[in-house]
ZADO-1210 file (C-alpha; in nm, 4 decimals, padded with zeros to 6 digits):
<atoms>
<atom x="-04.2377" y="-08.1902" z="13.7781" code="UNK" pos="1"/>
<atom x="-03.8834" y="-08.2886" z="13.9142" code="UNK" pos="2"/>
<atom x="-03.6650" y="-08.4807" z="13.6808" code="UNK" pos="3"/>
<atom x="-03.4039" y="-08.7148" z="13.6538" code="UNK" pos="4"/>
<atom x="-03.2499" y="-08.9925" z="13.4394" code="UNK" pos="5"/>
<atom x="-03.0800" y="-09.2836" z="13.6147" code="UNK" pos="6"/>
<atom x="-02.9505" y="-09.6207" z="13.4924" code="UNK" pos="7"/>
<atom x="-02.9719" y="-09.9697" z="13.6821" code="UNK" pos="8"/>
<atom x="-02.5851" y="-10.0016" z="13.6899" code="UNK" pos="9"/>
<atom x="-02.3540" y="-09.7116" z="13.7351" code="UNK" pos="10"/>
<atom x="-02.0792" y="-09.6313" z="13.4923" code="UNK" pos="11"/>
<atom x="-01.8916" y="-09.4365" z="13.7401" code="UNK" pos="12"/>
<atom x="-01.8921" y="-09.5317" z="14.1029" code="UNK" pos="13"/>
<atom x="-01.9435" y="-09.2095" z="14.2904" code="UNK" pos="14"/>
<atom x="-01.8609" y="-09.2615" z="14.6712" code="UNK" pos="15"/>
<atom x="-01.9809" y="-08.9033" z="14.7960" code="UNK" pos="16"/>
<atom x="-02.2891" y="-08.9344" z="14.9983" code="UNK" pos="17"/>
<atom x="-02.4821" y="-08.6417" z="15.0560" code="UNK" pos="18"/>
<atom x="-02.7936" y="-08.7840" z="15.1533" code="UNK" pos="19"/>
<atom x="-03.0025" y="-08.5866" z="14.9045" code="UNK" pos="20"/>
<atom x="-02.9843" y="-08.4823" z="14.5345" code="UNK" pos="21"/>
<atom x="-02.9104" y="-08.1198" z="14.4653" code="UNK" pos="22"/>
<atom x="-03.2010" y="-07.9339" z="14.3275" code="UNK" pos="23"/>
<atom x="-03.1512" y="-07.6657" z="14.0578" code="UNK" pos="24"/>
<atom x="-03.4420" y="-07.4011" z="13.9511" code="UNK" pos="25"/>
<atom x="-03.3841" y="-07.2803" z="13.6101" code="UNK" pos="26"/>
<atom x="-03.5720" y="-06.9601" z="13.6171" code="UNK" pos="27"/>
<atom x="-03.6525" y="-06.8775" z="13.2318" code="UNK" pos="28"/>
<atom x="-03.6863" y="-06.5303" z="13.1307" code="UNK" pos="29"/>
<atom x="-03.8854" y="-06.4322" z="12.8211" code="UNK" pos="30"/>
<atom x="-03.6928" y="-06.4843" z="12.5115" code="UNK" pos="31"/>
<atom x="-03.4162" y="-06.6683" z="12.6910" code="UNK" pos="32"/>
<atom x="-03.1640" y="-06.8848" z="12.4923" code="UNK" pos="33"/>
<atom x="-03.2595" y="-07.2374" z="12.4463" code="UNK" pos="34"/>
<atom x="-02.8881" y="-07.3300" z="12.3938" code="UNK" pos="35"/>
<atom x="-02.7622" y="-07.1857" z="12.7531" code="UNK" pos="36"/>
<atom x="-03.0365" y="-07.3837" z="12.9028" code="UNK" pos="37"/>
<atom x="-02.9850" y="-07.7192" z="12.7346" code="UNK" pos="38"/>
<atom x="-02.6295" y="-07.6985" z="12.8056" code="UNK" pos="39"/>
<atom x="-02.6858" y="-07.6409" z="13.1516" code="UNK" pos="40"/>
<atom x="-02.9644" y="-07.8995" z="13.2197" code="UNK" pos="41"/>
<atom x="-02.8033" y="-08.1811" z="12.9967" code="UNK" pos="42"/>
<atom x="-02.4915" y="-08.2241" z="13.2011" code="UNK" pos="43"/>
<atom x="-02.6976" y="-08.2950" z="13.5238" code="UNK" pos="44"/>
<atom x="-02.9173" y="-08.5426" z="13.3509" code="UNK" pos="45"/>
<atom x="-02.6305" y="-08.7145" z="13.2097" code="UNK" pos="46"/>
<atom x="-02.4410" y="-08.7316" z="13.5710" code="UNK" pos="47"/>
<atom x="-02.7575" y="-08.9048" z="13.6986" code="UNK" pos="48"/>
<atom x="-02.7284" y="-09.1429" z="13.4246" code="UNK" pos="49"/>
<atom x="-02.3576" y="-09.2196" z="13.4737" code="UNK" pos="50"/>
<atom x="-02.3710" y="-09.2648" z="13.8344" code="UNK" pos="51"/>
<atom x="-02.6674" y="-09.4839" z="13.8410" code="UNK" pos="52"/>
<atom x="-02.8313" y="-09.2306" z="14.1066" code="UNK" pos="53"/>
<atom x="-03.0415" y="-08.9342" z="14.1170" code="UNK" pos="54"/>
<atom x="-02.7479" y="-08.6848" z="14.2250" code="UNK" pos="55"/>
<atom x="-02.9480" y="-08.3712" z="14.0797" code="UNK" pos="56"/>
<atom x="-03.2986" y="-08.2889" z="14.0303" code="UNK" pos="57"/>
<atom x="-03.4505" y="-07.9722" z="13.8570" code="UNK" pos="58"/>
<atom x="-03.7515" y="-07.7524" z="13.8094" code="UNK" pos="59"/>
<atom x="-03.8149" y="-07.4704" z="13.5773" code="UNK" pos="60"/>
<atom x="-03.9771" y="-07.1648" z="13.7073" code="UNK" pos="61"/>
<atom x="-04.0746" y="-06.8126" z="13.5502" code="UNK" pos="62"/>
<atom x="-04.3395" y="-06.5287" z="13.5845" code="UNK" pos="63"/>
<atom x="-04.7066" y="-06.6765" z="13.5695" code="UNK" pos="64"/>
<atom x="-04.5800" y="-07.0138" z="13.6210" code="UNK" pos="65"/>
<atom x="-04.7379" y="-07.1564" z="13.3041" code="UNK" pos="66"/>
<atom x="-04.5636" y="-07.0933" z="12.9794" code="UNK" pos="67"/>
<atom x="-04.2521" y="-06.9538" z="12.8366" code="UNK" pos="68"/>
<atom x="-04.1008" y="-06.8876" z="12.4836" code="UNK" pos="69"/>
<atom x="-03.7321" y="-06.8803" z="12.4200" code="UNK" pos="70"/>
<atom x="-03.5634" y="-06.6695" z="12.1500" code="UNK" pos="71"/>
<atom x="-03.6375" y="-06.9417" z="11.8717" code="UNK" pos="72"/>
<atom x="-03.9932" y="-06.9373" z="11.9283" code="UNK" pos="73"/>
<atom x="-04.0007" y="-07.2681" z="12.1111" code="UNK" pos="74"/>
<atom x="-04.2508" y="-07.2600" z="12.4058" code="UNK" pos="75"/>
<atom x="-04.1830" y="-07.4502" z="12.7376" code="UNK" pos="76"/>
<atom x="-04.4388" y="-07.5283" z="13.0149" code="UNK" pos="77"/>
<atom x="-04.3270" y="-07.4324" z="13.3306" code="UNK" pos="78"/>
<atom x="-04.3306" y="-07.6076" z="13.6596" code="UNK" pos="79"/>
<atom x="-04.3649" y="-07.3270" z="13.8894" code="UNK" pos="80"/>
<atom x="-04.4197" y="-06.9490" z="13.9214" code="UNK" pos="81"/>
<atom x="-04.1646" y="-06.7586" z="14.1417" code="UNK" pos="82"/>
<atom x="-04.2508" y="-06.9241" z="14.4515" code="UNK" pos="83"/>
<atom x="-04.0425" y="-06.9584" z="14.7541" code="UNK" pos="84"/>
<atom x="-03.7355" y="-07.2122" z="14.7160" code="UNK" pos="85"/>
<atom x="-03.5276" y="-07.4006" z="14.9500" code="UNK" pos="86"/>
<atom x="-03.1831" y="-07.2246" z="15.0922" code="UNK" pos="87"/>
<atom x="-03.0328" y="-07.5497" z="14.9724" code="UNK" pos="88"/>
<atom x="-03.1442" y="-07.4776" z="14.5972" code="UNK" pos="89"/>
<atom x="-02.9319" y="-07.3500" z="14.3184" code="UNK" pos="90"/>
<atom x="-03.1119" y="-07.0919" z="14.1321" code="UNK" pos="91"/>
<atom x="-02.9768" y="-07.0566" z="13.7678" code="UNK" pos="92"/>
<atom x="-03.1564" y="-06.7587" z="13.5839" code="UNK" pos="93"/>
<atom x="-03.1411" y="-06.8049" z="13.2041" code="UNK" pos="94"/>
<atom x="-03.1462" y="-06.5053" z="13.0197" code="UNK" pos="95"/>
<atom x="-03.1236" y="-06.4237" z="12.6013" code="UNK" pos="96"/>
<atom x="-03.2836" y="-06.1361" z="12.4128" code="UNK" pos="97"/>
<atom x="-03.3435" y="-05.7954" z="12.5455" code="UNK" pos="98"/>
<atom x="-03.2616" y="-05.9174" z="12.8880" code="UNK" pos="99"/>
<atom x="-03.3287" y="-05.5597" z="13.0084" code="UNK" pos="100"/>
<atom x="-03.7261" y="-05.5825" z="12.9602" code="UNK" pos="101"/>
<atom x="-03.7236" y="-05.9603" z="13.0754" code="UNK" pos="102"/>
<atom x="-03.5813" y="-05.8333" z="13.4181" code="UNK" pos="103"/>
<atom x="-03.9020" y="-05.7212" z="13.5651" code="UNK" pos="104"/>
<atom x="-03.9634" y="-05.5452" z="13.9286" code="UNK" pos="105"/>
<atom x="-04.1301" y="-05.8672" z="14.0517" code="UNK" pos="106"/>
<atom x="-03.8258" y="-06.1065" z="13.9233" code="UNK" pos="107"/>
<atom x="-03.5909" y="-05.8660" z="14.0802" code="UNK" pos="108"/>
<atom x="-03.7826" y="-05.8697" z="14.4243" code="UNK" pos="109"/>
<atom x="-03.7939" y="-06.2455" z="14.3908" code="UNK" pos="110"/>
<atom x="-03.4130" y="-06.3030" z="14.3440" code="UNK" pos="111"/>
<atom x="-03.3198" y="-06.0639" z="14.6162" code="UNK" pos="112"/>
<atom x="-03.5627" y="-06.2409" z="14.8659" code="UNK" pos="113"/>
<atom x="-03.4470" y="-06.5905" z="14.7605" code="UNK" pos="114"/>
<atom x="-03.0746" y="-06.4635" z="14.8029" code="UNK" pos="115"/>
<atom x="-03.1282" y="-06.3297" z="15.1513" code="UNK" pos="116"/>
<atom x="-03.2550" y="-06.6377" z="15.2373" code="UNK" pos="117"/>
<atom x="-02.9446" y="-06.8201" z="15.1318" code="UNK" pos="118"/>
<atom x="-03.0018" y="-06.9642" z="14.7835" code="UNK" pos="119"/>
<atom x="-02.6948" y="-06.9908" z="14.5569" code="UNK" pos="120"/>
<atom x="-02.7709" y="-06.7918" z="14.2487" code="UNK" pos="121"/>
<atom x="-02.6371" y="-06.7884" z="13.8853" code="UNK" pos="122"/>
<atom x="-02.6693" y="-06.6053" z="13.5782" code="UNK" pos="123"/>
<atom x="-02.6503" y="-06.8036" z="13.2407" code="UNK" pos="124"/>
<atom x="-02.5902" y="-06.6053" z="12.9440" code="UNK" pos="125"/>
<atom x="-02.7277" y="-06.2351" z="12.9798" code="UNK" pos="126"/>
<atom x="-02.9119" y="-06.2978" z="13.2721" code="UNK" pos="127"/>
<atom x="-02.5802" y="-06.1898" z="13.4420" code="UNK" pos="128"/>
<atom x="-02.7422" y="-05.8518" z="13.3911" code="UNK" pos="129"/>
<atom x="-03.0216" y="-05.9625" z="13.5855" code="UNK" pos="130"/>
<atom x="-02.8274" y="-06.0635" z="13.8873" code="UNK" pos="131"/>
<atom x="-02.6033" y="-05.7578" z="13.8739" code="UNK" pos="132"/>
<atom x="-02.9359" y="-05.5309" z="13.8612" code="UNK" pos="133"/>
<atom x="-03.0769" y="-05.7296" z="14.1705" code="UNK" pos="134"/>
<atom x="-02.7553" y="-05.5910" z="14.3444" code="UNK" pos="135"/>
<atom x="-02.6352" y="-05.9675" z="14.3983" code="UNK" pos="136"/>
<atom x="-02.2830" y="-05.9069" z="14.2004" code="UNK" pos="137"/>
<atom x="-02.1583" y="-05.5881" z="14.3646" code="UNK" pos="138"/>
<atom x="-01.8118" y="-05.6453" z="14.4757" code="UNK" pos="139"/>
<atom x="-01.7785" y="-05.9548" z="14.2907" code="UNK" pos="140"/>
<atom x="-01.6242" y="-06.0983" z="13.9555" code="UNK" pos="141"/>
<atom x="-01.8720" y="-06.1971" z="13.6986" code="UNK" pos="142"/>
<atom x="-01.8905" y="-06.2520" z="13.3204" code="UNK" pos="143"/>
<atom x="-02.1488" y="-06.2002" z="13.0595" code="UNK" pos="144"/>
<atom x="-02.1565" y="-06.2508" z="12.6627" code="UNK" pos="145"/>
<atom x="-01.8960" y="-06.0332" z="12.5037" code="UNK" pos="146"/>
<atom x="-02.1914" y="-05.8505" z="12.2914" code="UNK" pos="147"/>
<atom x="-02.2995" y="-05.7240" z="12.6195" code="UNK" pos="148"/>
<atom x="-01.9890" y="-05.6296" z="12.7948" code="UNK" pos="149"/>
<atom x="-01.9677" y="-05.2741" z="12.6926" code="UNK" pos="150"/>
<atom x="-02.3155" y="-05.1885" z="12.8247" code="UNK" pos="151"/>
<atom x="-02.2659" y="-05.4040" z="13.1269" code="UNK" pos="152"/>
<atom x="-01.9394" y="-05.2166" z="13.2352" code="UNK" pos="153"/>
<atom x="-02.1032" y="-04.8835" z="13.1867" code="UNK" pos="154"/>
<atom x="-02.4018" y="-04.9757" z="13.4040" code="UNK" pos="155"/>
<atom x="-02.2510" y="-05.1853" z="13.7019" code="UNK" pos="156"/>
<atom x="-01.9361" y="-05.0053" z="13.8346" code="UNK" pos="157"/>
<atom x="-01.9318" y="-05.2195" z="14.1333" code="UNK" pos="158"/>
<atom x="-01.8897" y="-05.5322" z="13.9543" code="UNK" pos="159"/>
<atom x="-01.5320" y="-05.6832" z="13.8355" code="UNK" pos="160"/>
<atom x="-01.6372" y="-05.7834" z="13.4633" code="UNK" pos="161"/>
<atom x="-01.3966" y="-06.0549" z="13.3211" code="UNK" pos="162"/>
<atom x="-01.3991" y="-06.1942" z="12.9721" code="UNK" pos="163"/>
<atom x="-01.4118" y="-06.5589" z="13.1111" code="UNK" pos="164"/>
<atom x="-01.6269" y="-06.8201" z="12.9760" code="UNK" pos="165"/>
<atom x="-01.7635" y="-06.8692" z="13.3276" code="UNK" pos="166"/>
<atom x="-01.7101" y="-06.7327" z="13.6848" code="UNK" pos="167"/>
<atom x="-01.7572" y="-06.8685" z="14.0329" code="UNK" pos="168"/>
<atom x="-01.7566" y="-06.6109" z="14.2986" code="UNK" pos="169"/>
<atom x="-01.8804" y="-06.7346" z="14.6417" code="UNK" pos="170"/>
<atom x="-02.2362" y="-06.8532" z="14.5795" code="UNK" pos="171"/>
<atom x="-02.2888" y="-06.6479" z="14.2608" code="UNK" pos="172"/>
<atom x="-02.2187" y="-06.8048" z="13.9405" code="UNK" pos="173"/>
<atom x="-02.2157" y="-06.6285" z="13.6047" code="UNK" pos="174"/>
<atom x="-02.1510" y="-06.7735" z="13.2345" code="UNK" pos="175"/>
<atom x="-02.1041" y="-06.5999" z="12.9013" code="UNK" pos="176"/>
<atom x="-02.3604" y="-06.7749" z="12.7282" code="UNK" pos="177"/>
<atom x="-02.3667" y="-07.0639" z="12.4645" code="UNK" pos="178"/>
<atom x="-02.1775" y="-07.3678" z="12.5683" code="UNK" pos="179"/>
<atom x="-02.0164" y="-07.2032" z="12.8524" code="UNK" pos="180"/>
<atom x="-02.2846" y="-07.3539" z="13.0444" code="UNK" pos="181"/>
<atom x="-02.1404" y="-07.6803" z="12.9886" code="UNK" pos="182"/>
<atom x="-01.7871" y="-07.5709" z="13.1388" code="UNK" pos="183"/>
<atom x="-01.9844" y="-07.4282" z="13.4524" code="UNK" pos="184"/>
<atom x="-02.1818" y="-07.7502" z="13.4823" code="UNK" pos="185"/>
<atom x="-01.8920" y="-07.9828" z="13.4430" code="UNK" pos="186"/>
<atom x="-01.7077" y="-07.7610" z="13.7341" code="UNK" pos="187"/>
<atom x="-02.0000" y="-07.8105" z="13.9494" code="UNK" pos="188"/>
<atom x="-02.0095" y="-08.1667" z="13.9079" code="UNK" pos="189"/>
<atom x="-01.6388" y="-08.2230" z="13.9727" code="UNK" pos="190"/>
<atom x="-01.6678" y="-08.0156" z="14.2821" code="UNK" pos="191"/>
<atom x="-01.9722" y="-08.2135" z="14.4299" code="UNK" pos="192"/>
<atom x="-01.8734" y="-08.5824" z="14.3096" code="UNK" pos="193"/>
<atom x="-01.5128" y="-08.6011" z="14.1558" code="UNK" pos="194"/>
<atom x="-01.3303" y="-08.5107" z="13.8390" code="UNK" pos="195"/>
<atom x="-01.4187" y="-08.8912" z="13.7193" code="UNK" pos="196"/>
<atom x="-01.7959" y="-08.8324" z="13.6907" code="UNK" pos="197"/>
<atom x="-01.7383" y="-08.4777" z="13.5196" code="UNK" pos="198"/>
<atom x="-01.5031" y="-08.6560" z="13.2720" code="UNK" pos="199"/>
<atom x="-01.7468" y="-08.9215" z="13.2016" code="UNK" pos="200"/>
<atom x="-02.0387" y="-08.6740" z="13.1237" code="UNK" pos="201"/>
<atom x="-01.7983" y="-08.4669" z="12.8969" code="UNK" pos="202"/>
<atom x="-01.7288" y="-08.7703" z="12.7258" code="UNK" pos="203"/>
<atom x="-02.1064" y="-08.8525" z="12.6753" code="UNK" pos="204"/>
<atom x="-02.1354" y="-08.4897" z="12.5667" code="UNK" pos="205"/>
<atom x="-01.8828" y="-08.5459" z="12.2987" code="UNK" pos="206"/>
<atom x="-01.6956" y="-08.2415" z="12.4574" code="UNK" pos="207"/>
<atom x="-01.3535" y="-08.2896" z="12.4182" code="UNK" pos="208"/>
<atom x="-01.1913" y="-07.9597" z="12.5397" code="UNK" pos="209"/>
<atom x="-01.3178" y="-07.8591" z="12.9022" code="UNK" pos="210"/>
<atom x="-01.2706" y="-07.4930" z="12.9451" code="UNK" pos="211"/>
<atom x="-01.1996" y="-07.3379" z="13.3117" code="UNK" pos="212"/>
<atom x="-01.2686" y="-06.9993" z="13.4509" code="UNK" pos="213"/>
<atom x="-00.9271" y="-06.9061" z="13.2890" code="UNK" pos="214"/>
<atom x="-01.0386" y="-06.9561" z="12.9648" code="UNK" pos="215"/>
<atom x="-01.1681" y="-06.6390" z="12.7610" code="UNK" pos="216"/>
<atom x="-01.5039" y="-06.6268" z="12.5716" code="UNK" pos="217"/>
<atom x="-01.4029" y="-06.5050" z="12.2387" code="UNK" pos="218"/>
<atom x="-01.2203" y="-06.6499" z="11.9545" code="UNK" pos="219"/>
<atom x="-00.8497" y="-06.5133" z="11.9308" code="UNK" pos="220"/>
<atom x="-00.7914" y="-06.1976" z="11.7141" code="UNK" pos="221"/>
<atom x="-00.6006" y="-06.4113" z="11.4540" code="UNK" pos="222"/>
<atom x="-00.8974" y="-06.6526" z="11.4209" code="UNK" pos="223"/>
<atom x="-01.1603" y="-06.3571" z="11.4217" code="UNK" pos="224"/>
<atom x="-00.9966" y="-06.1725" z="11.1409" code="UNK" pos="225"/>
<atom x="-00.8757" y="-06.4635" z="10.9676" code="UNK" pos="226"/>
<atom x="-00.4994" y="-06.3424" z="10.9551" code="UNK" pos="227"/>
<atom x="-00.2144" y="-06.4753" z="11.1266" code="UNK" pos="228"/>
<atom x="-00.0103" y="-06.1820" z="11.1525" code="UNK" pos="229"/>
<atom x="00.1439" y="-06.0990" z="11.5020" code="UNK" pos="230"/>
<atom x="00.2026" y="-05.7503" z="11.4840" code="UNK" pos="231"/>
<atom x="-00.1436" y="-05.6893" z="11.3398" code="UNK" pos="232"/>
<atom x="-00.3089" y="-05.8604" z="11.5996" code="UNK" pos="233"/>
<atom x="-00.0866" y="-05.6794" z="11.8592" code="UNK" pos="234"/>
<atom x="-00.2379" y="-05.3598" z="11.7099" code="UNK" pos="235"/>
<atom x="-00.6042" y="-05.4644" z="11.6889" code="UNK" pos="236"/>
<atom x="-00.5898" y="-05.5687" z="12.0481" code="UNK" pos="237"/>
<atom x="-00.4413" y="-05.2372" z="12.1683" code="UNK" pos="238"/>
<atom x="-00.7194" y="-05.0402" z="11.9650" code="UNK" pos="239"/>
<atom x="-00.9949" y="-05.2861" z="12.1368" code="UNK" pos="240"/>
<atom x="-00.8577" y="-05.1945" z="12.4576" code="UNK" pos="241"/>
<atom x="-00.8514" y="-04.8245" z="12.4064" code="UNK" pos="242"/>
<atom x="-01.1916" y="-04.7409" z="12.2560" code="UNK" pos="243"/>
<atom x="-01.2566" y="-04.4408" z="12.5007" code="UNK" pos="244"/>
<atom x="-00.9529" y="-04.2928" z="12.4567" code="UNK" pos="245"/>
<atom x="-00.8143" y="-04.3794" z="12.1038" code="UNK" pos="246"/>
<atom x="-00.4305" y="-04.4089" z="12.0030" code="UNK" pos="247"/>
<atom x="-00.3148" y="-04.2653" z="11.7215" code="UNK" pos="248"/>
<atom x="-00.1981" y="-04.4577" z="11.4238" code="UNK" pos="249"/>
<atom x="00.1671" y="-04.3475" z="11.4609" code="UNK" pos="250"/>
<atom x="00.1768" y="-04.4405" z="11.8517" code="UNK" pos="251"/>
<atom x="00.0216" y="-04.7708" z="11.7500" code="UNK" pos="252"/>
<atom x="00.2934" y="-04.8158" z="11.4904" code="UNK" pos="253"/>
<atom x="00.5836" y="-04.7176" z="11.7120" code="UNK" pos="254"/>
<atom x="00.4350" y="-04.9725" z="11.9574" code="UNK" pos="255"/>
<atom x="00.5132" y="-05.2722" z="11.7481" code="UNK" pos="256"/>
<atom x="00.8247" y="-05.1362" z="11.5734" code="UNK" pos="257"/>
<atom x="00.6811" y="-05.0325" z="11.2652" code="UNK" pos="258"/>
<atom x="00.6570" y="-04.6824" z="11.0586" code="UNK" pos="259"/>
<atom x="00.2969" y="-04.5422" z="11.0190" code="UNK" pos="260"/>
<atom x="00.3383" y="-04.6413" z="10.6312" code="UNK" pos="261"/>
<atom x="00.4064" y="-04.9862" z="10.7080" code="UNK" pos="262"/>
<atom x="00.1102" y="-05.0055" z="10.9501" code="UNK" pos="263"/>
<atom x="-00.1151" y="-04.8786" z="10.6646" code="UNK" pos="264"/>
<atom x="00.0103" y="-05.1270" z="10.4159" code="UNK" pos="265"/>
<atom x="-00.0480" y="-05.4076" z="10.6739" code="UNK" pos="266"/>
<atom x="-00.4135" y="-05.2906" z="10.7196" code="UNK" pos="267"/>
<atom x="-00.4765" y="-05.2511" z="10.3510" code="UNK" pos="268"/>
<atom x="-00.3187" y="-05.5963" z="10.2766" code="UNK" pos="269"/>
<atom x="-00.5227" y="-05.8066" z="10.5028" code="UNK" pos="270"/>
<atom x="-00.8291" y="-05.6035" z="10.6025" code="UNK" pos="271"/>
<atom x="-00.8610" y="-05.3940" z="10.3033" code="UNK" pos="272"/>
<atom x="-00.9058" y="-05.0738" z="10.5100" code="UNK" pos="273"/>
<atom x="-00.6759" y="-04.8180" z="10.6918" code="UNK" pos="274"/>
<atom x="-00.5991" y="-04.8353" z="11.0346" code="UNK" pos="275"/>
<atom x="-00.8013" y="-04.5284" z="11.1182" code="UNK" pos="276"/>
<atom x="-01.1176" y="-04.6623" z="10.9407" code="UNK" pos="277"/>
<atom x="-01.0938" y="-05.0117" z="11.1286" code="UNK" pos="278"/>
<atom x="-01.0576" y="-04.8148" z="11.4671" code="UNK" pos="279"/>
<atom x="-01.3571" y="-04.6056" z="11.3915" code="UNK" pos="280"/>
<atom x="-01.5549" y="-04.9232" z="11.3031" code="UNK" pos="281"/>
<atom x="-01.4672" y="-05.0614" z="11.6591" code="UNK" pos="282"/>
<atom x="-01.5488" y="-04.7667" z="11.8156" code="UNK" pos="283"/>
<atom x="-01.8918" y="-04.7397" z="11.6347" code="UNK" pos="284"/>
<atom x="-01.9823" y="-05.1086" z="11.6948" code="UNK" pos="285"/>
<atom x="-01.9295" y="-05.0226" z="12.0835" code="UNK" pos="286"/>
<atom x="-02.1510" y="-04.7256" z="12.0472" code="UNK" pos="287"/>
<atom x="-02.4264" y="-04.9153" z="11.8951" code="UNK" pos="288"/>
<atom x="-02.4050" y="-05.1752" z="12.1654" code="UNK" pos="289"/>
<atom x="-02.4473" y="-04.9045" z="12.4167" code="UNK" pos="290"/>
<atom x="-02.7662" y="-04.7336" z="12.2387" code="UNK" pos="291"/>
<atom x="-02.9405" y="-05.0691" z="12.1786" code="UNK" pos="292"/>
<atom x="-02.8455" y="-05.2221" z="12.5265" code="UNK" pos="293"/>
<atom x="-02.8395" y="-04.8919" z="12.7519" code="UNK" pos="294"/>
<atom x="-03.0422" y="-04.5808" z="12.8243" code="UNK" pos="295"/>
<atom x="-02.7238" y="-04.3659" z="12.8334" code="UNK" pos="296"/>
<atom x="-02.7890" y="-04.0423" z="12.6693" code="UNK" pos="297"/>
<atom x="-02.6371" y="-04.0076" z="12.3220" code="UNK" pos="298"/>
<atom x="-02.3493" y="-03.7841" z="12.4368" code="UNK" pos="299"/>
<atom x="-02.2365" y="-04.0111" z="12.6744" code="UNK" pos="300"/>
<atom x="-02.2380" y="-04.2792" z="12.4412" code="UNK" pos="301"/>
<atom x="-02.0281" y="-04.0543" z="12.2161" code="UNK" pos="302"/>
<atom x="-01.8076" y="-03.9802" z="12.5044" code="UNK" pos="303"/>
<atom x="-01.7592" y="-04.3636" z="12.6011" code="UNK" pos="304"/>
<atom x="-01.6383" y="-04.4503" z="12.2208" code="UNK" pos="305"/>
<atom x="-01.3980" y="-04.1712" z="12.1886" code="UNK" pos="306"/>
<atom x="-01.5967" y="-03.8926" z="12.0349" code="UNK" pos="307"/>
<atom x="-01.5551" y="-03.5270" z="12.1866" code="UNK" pos="308"/>
<atom x="-01.7920" y="-03.3795" z="11.9419" code="UNK" pos="309"/>
<atom x="-02.1574" y="-03.5108" z="11.9353" code="UNK" pos="310"/>
<atom x="-02.1936" y="-03.3605" z="11.5815" code="UNK" pos="311"/>
<atom x="-01.8887" y="-03.5655" z="11.4871" code="UNK" pos="312"/>
<atom x="-02.0338" y="-03.8833" z="11.6308" code="UNK" pos="313"/>
<atom x="-02.3475" y="-03.8400" z="11.4605" code="UNK" pos="314"/>
<atom x="-02.2023" y="-03.7840" z="11.1363" code="UNK" pos="315"/>
<atom x="-01.9871" y="-04.0835" z="11.1731" code="UNK" pos="316"/>
<atom x="-02.2736" y="-04.3022" z="11.2758" code="UNK" pos="317"/>
<atom x="-02.4800" y="-04.2196" z="11.0100" code="UNK" pos="318"/>
<atom x="-02.2099" y="-04.2786" z="10.7278" code="UNK" pos="319"/>
<atom x="-02.1406" y="-04.6348" z="10.8718" code="UNK" pos="320"/>
<atom x="-02.5257" y="-04.7311" z="10.9789" code="UNK" pos="321"/>
<atom x="-02.7382" y="-04.5130" z="10.7343" code="UNK" pos="322"/>
<atom x="-02.9094" y="-04.3825" z="11.0535" code="UNK" pos="323"/>
<atom x="-02.8465" y="-04.1151" z="11.3180" code="UNK" pos="324"/>
<atom x="-02.7633" y="-04.2314" z="11.6871" code="UNK" pos="325"/>
<atom x="-03.1078" y="-04.0711" z="11.7755" code="UNK" pos="326"/>
<atom x="-03.2995" y="-04.2719" z="11.5261" code="UNK" pos="327"/>
<atom x="-03.1400" y="-04.5845" z="11.6127" code="UNK" pos="328"/>
<atom x="-03.2199" y="-04.5190" z="12.0014" code="UNK" pos="329"/>
<atom x="-03.5908" y="-04.4366" z="11.8836" code="UNK" pos="330"/>
<atom x="-03.6231" y="-04.7432" z="11.6594" code="UNK" pos="331"/>
<atom x="-03.4990" y="-04.9511" z="11.9470" code="UNK" pos="332"/>
<atom x="-03.7670" y="-04.7975" z="12.1935" code="UNK" pos="333"/>
<atom x="-04.0206" y="-04.8659" z="11.9323" code="UNK" pos="334"/>
<atom x="-03.9122" y="-05.2250" z="11.8979" code="UNK" pos="335"/>
<atom x="-03.9288" y="-05.2697" z="12.2725" code="UNK" pos="336"/>
<atom x="-04.2777" y="-05.1251" z="12.2961" code="UNK" pos="337"/>
<atom x="-04.4431" y="-05.3768" z="12.0441" code="UNK" pos="338"/>
</atoms>
């Protein structure tokens, strides 16, 4: 059923008159994230209510057209199967856990068909993967949840991946997940009906800091590590940007005008580990993401994370995660087959 939520008296006067409401088709993938979906649909409902008009309507869709479960176990009744939609519709694919398995051949064929017919396509949270797999993001800018960035950049070389909370490139939209859906929808509402309405919607959501496509999705390094030391943050940023070809601690120290010993003391004092150990943990975290989210060979994963020797990679991985890369890959395959 198409939905709307209007009030008899508008709170915000909207002068735009398109003659019809803009319709969104939310395609819910198996194990989609409820938060990204709720944060996308609620601004539309509130825009209708604040304007006193049905500016927006929406339907939910998915394979089978009956029921779908999100990642927290809650089930949703779907309005439709993967049926033909209007070229005027905006399709928003909502992803979540294990988006690779949820991105089926039938879904990809449907997305490609509707895109060819002119529908605007968006990918919320991990569904950026789905759009990229369908070839809709080739040559375009896009974003995806930070946890999936490593695997995405390895698999889709023709997509310009950013760390933004959301990206709008022509008629292709992508978000990083979570509350980023709010920022995208507020931008759409502002473009469609003005900043005043978008601001009123944000106020209703108690959303006091509206982000743009220039804002990055992750917390700053000082906030993440709980330490506000400029040189330490600078070194960690260099480490994160150079995982495939690690930089030696002596060069890192020189870059921030410290001696190697001073850098060692800085890491020991604030992070209780050596720079070398911290760097290794970053590389191993990336390796685990690639093993869990891609079908890259273990050797290629090792090379992508700065290990020139597969045996050294396996030894380091086992010491940190208490399992080998090969067993990790096997365990992941077993989980996906259940």
